[in-house]
Residue frames relative to the residue before (quaternion, step in Angstrom):
aa qw qx qy qz dx dy dz
M 1.0000 0.0000 0.0000 0.0000 0.00 0.00 0.00
S 0.1758 -0.7848 0.5845 0.1078 3.58 -0.80 0.94
I 0.3398 -0.7247 0.5697 0.1865 3.51 -1.23 0.59
S 0.4434 -0.7061 0.4884 0.2575 3.56 -0.95 0.87
L 0.6491 -0.5013 0.4010 0.4081 3.55 -1.29 0.33
D 0.6289 0.5363 -0.3371 0.4508 3.59 1.01 -0.77
E 0.6600 0.4940 -0.3057 0.4763 3.58 0.99 -0.81
M 0.6164 0.5326 -0.3387 0.4708 3.57 1.05 -0.76
L 0.6875 0.4903 -0.2848 0.4536 3.55 0.83 -1.02
K 0.6119 0.5387 -0.3490 0.4622 3.59 1.05 -0.69
A 0.6725 0.4819 -0.2943 0.4785 3.60 0.91 -0.88
I 0.6242 0.5229 -0.3319 0.4762 3.60 1.03 -0.77
H 0.6427 0.5189 -0.3168 0.4662 3.59 0.97 -0.85
E 0.6439 0.5185 -0.3247 0.4595 3.58 0.90 -0.87
A 0.6618 0.4890 -0.3023 0.4811 3.59 0.96 -0.86
W 0.6459 0.5390 -0.3154 0.4391 3.58 0.97 -0.90
M 0.7411 0.4099 -0.2133 0.4871 3.59 1.00 -0.83
D 0.4937 0.6706 -0.4195 0.3614 3.59 1.27 -0.17
V 0.3841 -0.7492 0.4923 0.2209 3.59 -0.54 1.15
N 0.6829 0.4725 -0.2861 0.4781 3.59 1.21 -0.34
A 0.4318 0.6968 -0.4690 0.3287 3.59 1.27 0.04
S 0.4539 -0.6855 0.4925 0.2854 3.56 -0.98 0.79
N 0.5974 -0.5498 0.4433 0.3799 3.54 -1.21 0.52
E 0.5993 0.5754 -0.3532 0.4302 3.57 1.05 -0.74
T 0.6642 0.4932 -0.2990 0.4756 3.59 0.93 -0.88
L 0.6775 0.4999 -0.3003 0.4482 3.58 0.86 -0.94
V 0.6563 0.4946 -0.3101 0.4780 3.59 0.96 -0.83
A 0.6452 0.5182 -0.3196 0.4616 3.60 1.00 -0.80
L 0.6335 0.5050 -0.3311 0.4838 3.60 1.02 -0.74
W 0.6685 0.5111 -0.3065 0.4449 3.57 0.85 -0.97
A 0.6229 0.5719 -0.3431 0.4090 3.59 0.97 -0.82
E 0.7012 0.4440 -0.2625 0.4922 3.60 1.16 -0.53
S 0.5511 0.6293 -0.3996 0.3750 3.61 1.20 -0.32
D 0.0641 -0.7950 0.6010 0.0514 3.55 -1.21 0.51
G 0.2636 0.8160 -0.4736 0.2010 3.55 1.20 0.57
Y 0.7003 0.3983 -0.2649 0.5299 3.57 1.25 -0.31
G 0.7071 -0.5070 0.2427 0.4290 3.54 1.20 0.54
E 0.7768 0.1916 -0.1020 0.5912 3.56 1.11 -0.62
Q 0.5331 -0.6503 0.4355 0.3213 3.56 -0.82 1.00
G 0.8598 0.1280 -0.1240 0.4785 3.54 -0.86 1.07
Y 0.4096 0.7246 -0.4692 0.2950 3.59 1.25 0.02
V 0.1829 -0.7639 0.6107 0.1005 3.59 -0.92 0.93
P 0.2964 -0.7802 0.5240 0.1701 3.60 -0.47 1.17
E 0.7597 -0.4009 0.2741 0.4325 3.53 -1.34 0.19
Q 0.7012 0.4671 -0.2788 0.4609 3.60 0.95 -0.80
G 0.5621 -0.6268 0.3755 0.3876 3.59 1.26 -0.01
Y 0.7593 -0.3195 0.2761 0.4951 3.52 -1.29 -0.38
D 0.0255 0.8074 -0.5784 0.1138 3.53 -0.56 1.23
W 0.5586 -0.6408 0.4045 0.3370 3.58 -0.78 1.01
S 0.6209 0.5738 -0.3614 0.3931 3.61 0.96 -0.75
G 0.5783 0.5726 -0.3809 0.4389 3.60 1.15 -0.43
N 0.6544 0.4553 -0.2949 0.5268 3.55 1.17 -0.58
R 0.6695 0.5392 -0.2947 0.4173 3.54 0.83 -1.07
D 0.7600 0.3890 -0.1964 0.4822 3.58 0.95 -0.87
S 0.3972 0.7367 -0.4611 0.2948 3.57 1.26 0.26
T 0.5925 -0.5729 0.4401 0.3563 3.54 -1.28 0.47
P 0.6713 -0.4896 0.3576 0.4264 3.59 -1.21 0.34
D 0.6413 0.5191 -0.3393 0.4519 3.62 0.94 -0.77
A 0.6633 0.4930 -0.3050 0.4733 3.59 0.98 -0.81
I 0.6191 0.5282 -0.3434 0.4687 3.59 1.02 -0.73
R 0.6453 0.5054 -0.3205 0.4748 3.59 0.97 -0.81
A 0.6434 0.5136 -0.3198 0.4690 3.60 1.01 -0.79
M 0.6430 0.4985 -0.3249 0.4822 3.61 0.97 -0.78
W 0.6218 0.5428 -0.3327 0.4562 3.58 1.03 -0.79
R 0.6420 0.5163 -0.3209 0.4672 3.57 0.99 -0.82
V 0.6167 0.5281 -0.3392 0.4751 3.59 1.04 -0.78
L 0.6924 0.5053 -0.2718 0.4374 3.56 0.86 -1.00
T 0.7860 0.3588 -0.1651 0.4756 3.57 0.98 -0.81
K 0.4780 0.6843 -0.4501 0.3175 3.61 1.17 0.10
């Protein structure tokens, strides 16, 4: 059974918004994001969900691997 990018992103979003998520998990997810053009780039406003949401399919798959390892 394969999982779609939308399903991956939904699970990543749930983890990102989870108040019990560890900083280690959040930083590891962010390190794979590329929604701001450069992998792991932290913009002036800081860690922002849109950096994950706007990531490329390859980056979403990488974040999914972080989440499911």
